[in-house]
C-alpha positions, 0 to 999 in steps of 0.5 A: 528626970531629963525633959526628954525622958519625961516626954518619952515616958508620957508618950510610952503611957499613952495607949498604943496598939500595934496588932499584927506587928512584932518588936525587936529591941536591943538592950542598951547601956549608956555609953559612958567611959568606964561603965561599958565594955569594961572587960575590953580595958585593956587592950582598949582604954576606957574611952576607946571602949565606950566609943566601940560600944557606940559603934556596936549599937549603931551596927545593931539598929542598922541591922534591925531596921534592915529587917523591918524594911520588909517585916511588920516590925517596930525597933526599940533601944531598951536602954538604962539607966533612967535619966540617960535617954539624951545620950542615945537620941545623939546617935540613934536614928529617929526610926528607933523608939526609946524604951525607958527602964522600970528596974535594974539587972538582967533579971528584971529589965529583960522580962520588964522590956518584954511585959512593956512591949507586949502591953502595947499590943505587939504579937511578940517582942525579940530582945537583942544584946548590944554585944553582937555587931556582926549577927547575921541579918538572916538569924534576925529574920529567922527569929521573927519566922519562929515568933510568927509560927502558931502556938507559944514559944521561947525563941533563943539565939545561944552565944558561944560563951554560954549566954544567948544573944536574943530571946523572943517571946509571945508572952512575958513569962517572967519565970524564965528569968528567975533564978538564972546565973547571969553573966555565966556560961550556964544562962542559955542552958538553965533558961532552955531547961526552965523552958522545958520545966514550964512546958514552953516549946523552945525554938533554937536559932544557930549559935553566934558570939558575943564581943565582951573580952579581949579573946572575942574582940580578937575574933571581931577583927578577924572577921571585920578586917581580915575576912574570916568567919568566926569560930563555931559560927560557921557563917558570914556575919553582918557587915558592921560598917561603923565597928569595922571603920572604928577598928581600923582607926584604932589600929592606925592611931595605936596598932603598936600598943594594941598588938601587945595585948594580942587582941586587935591585931588581925590574924594573917596565919 
């Protein structure tokens, strides 16, 4: 284990109380070439995809911090795999706390993160994916408002691909994460059905999209470079300046190759 991670683990083990506050955590994977955003290769190269993932995370945490500026909220990066903390400290702002992993796979890492944050005394925790750099700030604020309302509930933000971009809880409710067909179009439906089966109120946020394949990358380019709202979402997204600027550089450096795959060419129709 790296020295930085040993220090983080020791700090995480200290009794920490955060009564009256909430925690938002982005679920992040180490941005190693060939290990992240692999479904974007092609049209991108493996290194380009990993650098794009860094831009996504930078924009998402900037968005979270904009909400935290006026709300009782702490922001985290729930990272994986173990031993990769130093990679995140290279580009995450110091206000973002690191939450080490306890296990692997979404079925375990998601409820683990909720449990670990609530164990620190937060009134509730929201987990946000690292695939939606333009997620509107208003949806993050809406999630916090829903979580703050009296009574137990799950807050879900459905994604256009059938998954969800956000889940918020006041209690761990590990059963919500069991026997879910992860990485399929059934994730949101199965999770909402599971909530109903255990009598847990569901607060549903508006739909937004993940960027995890060439088609959704094209949506992202239309949104950030061509000023078009993404389909099925019906509102303007977060500005995502890191992602926007990197996409512009990619087009300048390799526009002809990328346009061949019809993914990074902004629509003019």
